[in-house]
N, CA, C and O atoms as CSV, one atom per row, in Angstrom:
chain,resi,resn,atom,element,x,y,z
A,1,UNK,N,N,0.709,-1.220,0.339
A,1,UNK,CA,C,-0.289,-0.063,-0.015
A,1,UNK,C,C,0.742,1.083,0.048
A,1,UNK,O,O,1.672,0.834,0.815
A,2,UNK,N,N,0.799,2.225,-0.545
A,2,UNK,CA,C,1.301,3.436,-0.996
A,2,UNK,C,C,0.894,4.420,-0.308
A,2,UNK,O,O,-0.218,4.923,-0.468
A,3,UNK,N,N,2.036,4.946,0.830
A,3,UNK,CA,C,2.028,6.119,1.261
A,3,UNK,C,C,1.533,7.595,0.727
A,3,UNK,O,O,1.937,7.901,-0.395
A,4,UNK,N,N,0.790,8.437,1.344
A,4,UNK,CA,C,0.507,9.726,0.540
A,4,UNK,C,C,1.471,10.886,1.345
A,4,UNK,O,O,1.322,11.330,2.484
A,5,UNK,N,N,2.237,11.125,0.599
A,5,UNK,CA,C,3.683,12.113,0.872
A,5,UNK,C,C,2.243,13.696,1.421
A,5,UNK,O,O,1.021,13.716,1.279
A,6,UNK,N,N,3.064,14.587,1.933
A,6,UNK,CA,C,2.564,15.897,1.928
A,6,UNK,C,C,2.581,16.536,0.929
A,6,UNK,O,O,1.780,17.451,0.739
A,7,UNK,N,N,3.419,16.223,0.148
A,7,UNK,CA,C,3.618,16.761,-1.066
A,7,UNK,C,C,2.157,16.635,-2.226
A,7,UNK,O,O,1.428,17.404,-2.852
A,8,UNK,N,N,2.321,15.149,-2.013
A,8,UNK,CA,C,0.443,14.911,-3.038
A,8,UNK,C,C,-0.400,15.653,-2.813
A,8,UNK,O,O,-1.094,16.345,-3.557
A,9,UNK,N,N,-0.351,15.463,-1.164
A,9,UNK,CA,C,-1.744,16.143,-0.396
A,9,UNK,C,C,-1.889,17.631,-0.828
A,9,UNK,O,O,-2.971,18.183,-1.024
A,10,UNK,N,N,-0.939,18.082,-0.925
A,10,UNK,CA,C,-0.623,19.931,-1.236
A,10,UNK,C,C,-1.097,19.903,-2.942
A,10,UNK,O,O,-2.057,20.638,-3.177
A,11,UNK,N,N,-0.643,19.291,-3.910
A,11,UNK,CA,C,-0.928,19.177,-5.250
A,11,UNK,C,C,-2.519,18.851,-5.257
A,11,UNK,O,O,-3.102,19.345,-6.221
A,12,UNK,N,N,-3.195,18.231,-4.504
A,12,UNK,CA,C,-4.617,17.341,-4.598
A,12,UNK,C,C,-5.447,18.556,-3.891
A,12,UNK,O,O,-6.452,19.049,-4.404
A,13,UNK,N,N,-4.878,18.984,-2.611
A,13,UNK,CA,C,-5.912,20.284,-2.432
A,13,UNK,C,C,-5.812,21.441,-3.116
A,13,UNK,O,O,-6.778,22.204,-3.121
A,14,UNK,N,N,-4.401,21.829,-3.940
A,14,UNK,CA,C,-4.790,22.765,-5.391
A,14,UNK,C,C,-5.321,22.595,-6.287
A,14,UNK,O,O,-5.702,23.462,-7.074
A,15,UNK,N,N,-5.454,21.555,-6.363
A,15,UNK,CA,C,-6.067,20.951,-7.562
A,15,UNK,C,C,-8.100,21.175,-7.195
A,15,UNK,O,O,-8.961,21.660,-7.929
A,16,UNK,N,N,-8.184,20.767,-6.227
A,16,UNK,CA,C,-9.464,21.300,-5.543
A,16,UNK,C,C,-9.738,22.393,-5.673
A,16,UNK,O,O,-10.810,22.685,-6.204
A,17,UNK,N,N,-8.637,23.608,-5.120
A,17,UNK,CA,C,-9.122,24.924,-5.314
A,17,UNK,C,C,-9.173,25.200,-6.331
A,17,UNK,O,O,-10.328,25.624,-6.383
A,18,UNK,N,N,-8.699,25.323,-7.487
A,18,UNK,CA,C,-8.307,25.388,-8.833
A,18,UNK,C,C,-9.791,25.162,-9.319
A,18,UNK,O,O,-10.333,25.982,-10.060
A,19,UNK,N,N,-10.528,23.848,-8.809
A,19,UNK,CA,C,-12.165,23.706,-9.556
A,19,UNK,C,C,-12.722,24.121,-9.284
A,19,UNK,O,O,-13.269,24.908,-10.056
A,20,UNK,N,N,-13.099,24.042,-8.114
A,20,UNK,CA,C,-14.234,24.743,-7.235
A,20,UNK,C,C,-13.939,25.895,-7.142
A,20,UNK,O,O,-14.730,26.558,-7.812
A,21,UNK,N,N,-12.882,26.768,-6.447
A,21,UNK,CA,C,-13.205,27.648,-5.978
A,21,UNK,C,C,-12.789,28.244,-4.498
A,21,UNK,O,O,-12.624,27.270,-3.764
A,22,UNK,N,N,-12.622,29.120,-3.985
A,22,UNK,CA,C,-12.266,29.335,-2.621
A,22,UNK,C,C,-14.011,30.073,-1.893
A,22,UNK,O,O,-14.333,30.246,-0.718
A,23,UNK,N,N,-14.377,30.200,-2.492
A,23,UNK,CA,C,-15.833,31.296,-2.510
A,23,UNK,C,C,-17.150,29.656,-2.338
A,23,UNK,O,O,-17.981,29.419,-1.462
A,24,UNK,N,N,-16.833,28.995,-3.398
A,24,UNK,CA,C,-17.236,27.653,-3.328
A,24,UNK,C,C,-17.331,26.628,-1.798
A,24,UNK,O,O,-18.237,26.244,-1.059
A,25,UNK,N,N,-15.659,26.463,-1.871
A,25,UNK,CA,C,-15.386,25.595,-0.646
A,25,UNK,C,C,-15.403,26.043,0.718
A,25,UNK,O,O,-15.212,25.288,1.672
A,26,UNK,N,N,-15.678,27.520,0.825
A,26,UNK,CA,C,-15.900,28.210,1.988
A,26,UNK,C,C,-17.483,28.124,2.469
A,26,UNK,O,O,-17.990,28.141,3.591
A,27,UNK,N,N,-18.043,28.024,1.144
A,27,UNK,CA,C,-19.806,27.983,1.435
A,27,UNK,C,C,-20.104,26.608,1.747
A,27,UNK,O,O,-20.965,26.450,2.612
A,28,UNK,N,N,-19.547,25.502,1.200
A,28,UNK,CA,C,-19.481,24.389,1.545
A,28,UNK,C,C,-19.162,23.923,3.285
A,28,UNK,O,O,-19.740,23.252,4.141
A,29,UNK,N,N,-18.175,24.546,3.204
A,29,UNK,CA,C,-17.638,24.345,4.944
A,29,UNK,C,C,-18.285,25.208,6.041
A,29,UNK,O,O,-18.362,24.922,7.236
A,30,UNK,N,N,-18.828,26.536,5.303
A,30,UNK,CA,C,-19.791,26.566,6.384
A,30,UNK,C,C,-21.439,25.790,6.269
A,30,UNK,O,O,-22.244,25.632,7.187
A,31,UNK,N,N,-21.535,25.514,5.251
A,31,UNK,CA,C,-22.856,24.379,5.458
A,31,UNK,C,C,-22.484,23.075,5.901
A,31,UNK,O,O,-23.454,22.366,6.170
A,32,UNK,N,N,-21.094,22.425,6.094
A,32,UNK,CA,C,-21.278,21.936,6.599
A,32,UNK,C,C,-20.790,22.049,8.071
A,32,UNK,O,O,-20.498,20.962,8.569
A,33,UNK,N,N,-20.676,22.887,8.686
A,33,UNK,CA,C,-20.247,23.448,9.947
A,33,UNK,C,C,-21.672,23.537,10.736
A,33,UNK,O,O,-21.910,23.071,11.850
A,34,UNK,N,N,-22.486,24.193,9.951
A,34,UNK,CA,C,-24.079,24.564,10.499
A,34,UNK,C,C,-24.463,23.369,10.422
A,34,UNK,O,O,-25.489,23.460,11.096
A,35,UNK,N,N,-24.387,21.846,9.967
A,35,UNK,CA,C,-25.258,21.262,10.040
A,35,UNK,C,C,-24.566,19.861,10.783
A,35,UNK,O,O,-24.967,18.697,10.775
A,36,UNK,N,N,-23.346,20.489,11.431
A,36,UNK,CA,C,-22.785,19.135,12.266
A,36,UNK,C,C,-23.543,20.070,13.444
A,36,UNK,O,O,-24.519,19.500,13.932
A,37,UNK,N,N,-23.262,21.397,13.978
A,37,UNK,CA,C,-23.911,21.894,14.841
A,37,UNK,C,C,-25.311,21.568,15.292
A,37,UNK,O,O,-25.585,21.067,16.383
A,38,UNK,N,N,-26.195,21.909,14.324
A,38,UNK,CA,C,-27.466,21.161,14.625
A,38,UNK,C,C,-27.591,19.914,14.607
A,38,UNK,O,O,-28.727,19.610,14.968
A,39,UNK,N,N,-26.867,18.903,14.319
A,39,UNK,CA,C,-26.951,17.168,14.436
A,39,UNK,C,C,-26.591,17.410,16.038
A,39,UNK,O,O,-27.319,17.073,16.973
A,40,UNK,N,N,-25.257,18.094,16.147
A,40,UNK,CA,C,-24.998,17.926,17.931
A,40,UNK,C,C,-25.851,18.570,18.617
A,40,UNK,O,O,-25.797,18.085,19.747
A,41,UNK,N,N,-26.618,19.393,18.588
A,41,UNK,CA,C,-27.888,19.726,19.209
A,41,UNK,C,C,-29.054,19.169,19.331
A,41,UNK,O,O,-29.625,18.969,20.403
A,42,UNK,N,N,-29.471,18.884,18.217
A,42,UNK,CA,C,-30.601,17.625,17.998
A,42,UNK,C,C,-29.935,16.453,19.214
A,42,UNK,O,O,-30.508,16.017,20.213
A,43,UNK,N,N,-28.835,16.215,18.819
A,43,UNK,CA,C,-28.594,14.668,20.107
A,43,UNK,C,C,-28.573,15.066,21.508
A,43,UNK,O,O,-28.972,14.235,22.324
A,44,UNK,N,N,-28.133,16.310,21.958
A,44,UNK,CA,C,-28.419,17.069,23.190
A,44,UNK,C,C,-29.571,17.301,23.742
A,44,UNK,O,O,-29.844,17.336,24.941
A,45,UNK,N,N,-30.625,17.547,22.320
A,45,UNK,CA,C,-32.178,17.925,23.019
A,45,UNK,C,C,-33.029,16.574,23.269
A,45,UNK,O,O,-33.836,16.493,24.196
A,46,UNK,N,N,-32.780,15.524,22.363
A,46,UNK,CA,C,-33.302,14.383,22.480
A,46,UNK,C,C,-33.574,13.551,23.655
A,46,UNK,O,O,-34.537,12.785,23.617
A,47,UNK,N,N,-32.505,13.646,25.149
A,47,UNK,CA,C,-32.794,12.913,26.059
A,47,UNK,C,C,-34.022,13.740,27.104
A,47,UNK,O,O,-34.807,13.227,27.901
A,48,UNK,N,N,-33.818,15.248,26.726
A,48,UNK,CA,C,-34.376,16.266,27.523
A,48,UNK,C,C,-36.019,15.948,27.214
A,48,UNK,O,O,-36.682,16.115,28.238
A,49,UNK,N,N,-36.694,15.599,26.237
A,49,UNK,CA,C,-37.640,15.550,25.816
A,49,UNK,C,C,-38.347,14.367,26.829
A,49,UNK,O,O,-39.264,14.573,27.624
A,50,UNK,N,N,-37.844,13.421,26.642
A,50,UNK,CA,C,-38.203,12.418,27.590
A,50,UNK,C,C,-38.991,11.551,26.880
A,50,UNK,O,O,-39.432,10.608,27.536
A,51,UNK,N,N,-39.437,11.633,25.169
A,51,UNK,CA,C,-39.850,10.752,24.693
A,51,UNK,C,C,-39.026,9.745,23.684
A,51,UNK,O,O,-38.653,10.139,22.579
A,52,UNK,N,N,-38.802,8.550,24.111
A,52,UNK,CA,C,-38.354,7.790,23.320
A,52,UNK,C,C,-38.568,7.359,21.583
A,52,UNK,O,O,-39.485,6.604,21.262
A,53,UNK,N,N,-37.765,7.844,20.716
A,53,UNK,CA,C,-37.938,7.464,19.431
A,53,UNK,C,C,-38.711,6.105,18.867
A,53,UNK,O,O,-39.449,5.894,17.905
A,54,UNK,N,N,-38.139,5.238,20.011
A,54,UNK,CA,C,-38.452,3.717,19.343
A,54,UNK,C,C,-40.143,3.466,20.023
A,54,UNK,O,O,-40.820,2.538,19.583
A,55,UNK,N,N,-40.564,4.181,20.862
A,55,UNK,CA,C,-42.580,4.296,20.958
A,55,UNK,C,C,-42.845,4.704,19.684
A,55,UNK,O,O,-43.548,3.920,19.047
A,56,UNK,N,N,-42.508,5.656,19.141
A,56,UNK,CA,C,-43.373,6.171,18.066
A,56,UNK,C,C,-43.122,5.741,16.418
A,56,UNK,O,O,-43.636,6.123,15.367
A,57,UNK,N,N,-41.925,4.618,16.802
A,57,UNK,CA,C,-42.217,4.144,15.108
A,57,UNK,C,C,-42.922,3.037,15.009
A,57,UNK,O,O,-43.212,2.182,15.846
A,58,UNK,N,N,-43.265,3.197,13.433
A,58,UNK,CA,C,-44.600,1.616,13.204
A,58,UNK,C,C,-43.571,1.254,12.362
A,58,UNK,O,O,-42.875,2.108,11.812
A,59,UNK,N,N,-43.405,0.044,12.204
A,59,UNK,CA,C,-42.948,-1.004,11.015
A,59,UNK,C,C,-43.974,-1.162,10.284
A,59,UNK,O,O,-45.074,-1.427,10.769
A,60,UNK,N,N,-43.747,-1.012,8.918
A,60,UNK,CA,C,-44.637,-1.945,7.813
A,60,UNK,C,C,-43.761,-2.629,6.971
A,60,UNK,O,O,-42.652,-2.369,6.504
A,61,UNK,N,N,-44.461,-3.478,6.900
A,61,UNK,CA,C,-43.717,-4.997,5.795
A,61,UNK,C,C,-44.948,-5.038,5.136
A,61,UNK,O,O,-46.100,-5.172,5.550
A,62,UNK,N,N,-44.236,-4.827,3.505
A,62,UNK,CA,C,-44.756,-5.686,2.581
A,62,UNK,C,C,-43.741,-5.610,1.259
A,62,UNK,O,O,-42.714,-5.040,0.892
A,63,UNK,N,N,-44.830,-6.671,0.749
A,63,UNK,CA,C,-43.287,-7.351,-0.592
A,63,UNK,C,C,-43.586,-5.967,-1.716
A,63,UNK,O,O,-44.574,-5.284,-1.985
A,64,UNK,N,N,-42.238,-6.001,-2.145
A,64,UNK,CA,C,-42.018,-5.050,-3.428
A,64,UNK,C,C,-43.148,-5.416,-4.656
A,64,UNK,O,O,-43.636,-4.509,-5.330
A,65,UNK,N,N,-43.395,-6.404,-4.802
A,65,UNK,CA,C,-44.683,-6.015,-6.123
A,65,UNK,C,C,-45.682,-5.375,-5.286
A,65,UNK,O,O,-46.561,-4.719,-5.846
A,66,UNK,N,N,-45.668,-5.481,-3.991
A,66,UNK,CA,C,-47.214,-4.242,-3.613
A,66,UNK,C,C,-47.131,-2.690,-3.577
A,66,UNK,O,O,-48.050,-1.878,-3.684
A,67,UNK,N,N,-45.784,-2.479,-3.398
A,67,UNK,CA,C,-44.898,-1.384,-3.261
A,67,UNK,C,C,-45.545,-0.592,-4.761
A,67,UNK,O,O,-46.280,0.354,-5.042
A,68,UNK,N,N,-44.632,-1.803,-5.566
A,68,UNK,CA,C,-44.704,-1.028,-7.256
A,68,UNK,C,C,-46.419,-0.505,-7.925
A,68,UNK,O,O,-46.722,0.414,-8.686
A,69,UNK,N,N,-47.323,-1.633,-7.188
A,69,UNK,CA,C,-48.772,-1.799,-7.376
A,69,UNK,C,C,-49.419,-0.169,-6.843
A,69,UNK,O,O,-50.081,0.575,-7.566
A,70,UNK,N,N,-49.120,0.039,-5.775
A,70,UNK,CA,C,-49.037,1.142,-4.973
A,70,UNK,C,C,-48.696,2.183,-5.955
A,70,UNK,O,O,-49.553,2.835,-6.552
A,71,UNK,N,N,-47.470,2.321,-6.107
A,71,UNK,CA,C,-47.200,3.728,-7.078
A,71,UNK,C,C,-47.817,3.579,-8.017
A,71,UNK,O,O,-48.577,4.508,-8.290
A,72,UNK,N,N,-47.803,2.580,-8.794
A,72,UNK,CA,C,-48.705,2.642,-10.420
A,72,UNK,C,C,-50.203,3.100,-10.100
A,72,UNK,O,O,-51.039,3.368,-10.963
A,73,UNK,N,N,-50.400,3.144,-8.771
A,73,UNK,CA,C,-52.034,3.488,-8.456
A,73,UNK,C,C,-51.772,5.361,-8.781
A,73,UNK,O,O,-52.448,5.968,-9.611
A,74,UNK,N,N,-50.859,5.906,-8.080
A,74,UNK,CA,C,-50.881,6.884,-8.143
A,74,UNK,C,C,-50.921,7.736,-9.161
A,74,UNK,O,O,-50.942,8.949,-8.951
Protein backbone atom coordinates (compact mmCIF):
# COMPACT_ATOMS: atom_id res chain seq x y z
CA UNK A 1 0.00 0.00 0.00
CA UNK A 2 1.43 3.34 -1.03
CA UNK A 3 1.76 6.14 1.47
CA UNK A 4 0.67 9.63 0.45
CA UNK A 5 3.27 12.29 1.15
CA UNK A 6 2.59 15.88 2.19
CA UNK A 7 3.50 17.09 -1.30
CA UNK A 8 0.90 14.87 -2.91
CA UNK A 9 -1.74 16.16 -0.47
CA UNK A 10 -0.79 19.75 -1.28
CA UNK A 11 -1.09 19.10 -5.01
CA UNK A 12 -4.52 17.51 -4.52
CA UNK A 13 -5.63 20.47 -2.37
CA UNK A 14 -4.41 22.92 -5.02
CA UNK A 15 -6.33 21.08 -7.75
CA UNK A 16 -9.51 21.08 -5.64
CA UNK A 17 -9.15 24.82 -4.98
CA UNK A 18 -8.64 25.53 -8.68
CA UNK A 19 -11.63 23.38 -9.70
CA UNK A 20 -14.15 24.61 -7.13
CA UNK A 21 -12.82 28.02 -6.16
CA UNK A 22 -12.35 29.38 -2.68
CA UNK A 23 -15.81 30.96 -2.51
CA UNK A 24 -17.63 27.69 -3.15
CA UNK A 25 -15.34 25.75 -0.80
CA UNK A 26 -15.92 28.23 2.03
CA UNK A 27 -19.67 27.96 1.44
CA UNK A 28 -19.49 24.17 1.59
CA UNK A 29 -17.42 24.35 4.78
CA UNK A 30 -19.86 26.78 6.37
CA UNK A 31 -22.86 24.60 5.45
CA UNK A 32 -21.11 21.51 6.77
CA UNK A 33 -20.27 23.26 10.05
CA UNK A 34 -23.87 24.40 10.47
CA UNK A 35 -25.14 20.89 9.79
CA UNK A 36 -22.77 19.37 12.34
CA UNK A 37 -23.80 21.94 14.96
CA UNK A 38 -27.48 21.20 14.30
CA UNK A 39 -26.84 17.47 14.58
CA UNK A 40 -25.00 17.85 17.89
CA UNK A 41 -27.75 20.12 19.22
CA UNK A 42 -30.45 17.59 18.31
CA UNK A 43 -28.49 14.80 20.03
CA UNK A 44 -28.34 16.85 23.23
CA UNK A 45 -32.05 17.76 23.09
CA UNK A 46 -33.39 14.23 22.49
CA UNK A 47 -32.98 12.89 26.06
CA UNK A 48 -34.45 16.10 27.49
CA UNK A 49 -37.78 15.59 25.70
CA UNK A 50 -38.45 12.32 27.52
CA UNK A 51 -40.01 10.70 24.46
CA UNK A 52 -38.31 7.62 23.16
CA UNK A 53 -38.12 7.54 19.39
CA UNK A 54 -38.61 3.77 19.55
CA UNK A 55 -42.12 4.17 20.96
CA UNK A 56 -43.31 6.22 18.00
CA UNK A 57 -41.88 4.07 15.20
CA UNK A 58 -44.25 2.07 13.05
CA UNK A 59 -42.93 -0.92 11.17
CA UNK A 60 -44.63 -1.63 7.87
CA UNK A 61 -43.72 -4.74 5.98
CA UNK A 62 -44.89 -5.39 2.47
CA UNK A 63 -43.51 -7.09 -0.57
CA UNK A 64 -41.78 -5.21 -3.34
CA UNK A 65 -44.51 -6.04 -5.84
CA UNK A 66 -47.18 -4.48 -3.59
CA UNK A 67 -45.21 -1.27 -3.37
CA UNK A 68 -44.84 -1.14 -7.13
CA UNK A 69 -48.59 -1.61 -7.59
CA UNK A 70 -49.30 1.20 -5.11
CA UNK A 71 -46.94 3.55 -6.91
CA UNK A 72 -48.54 2.80 -10.27
CA UNK A 73 -51.99 3.66 -8.89
CA UNK A 74 -50.91 7.19 -7.96
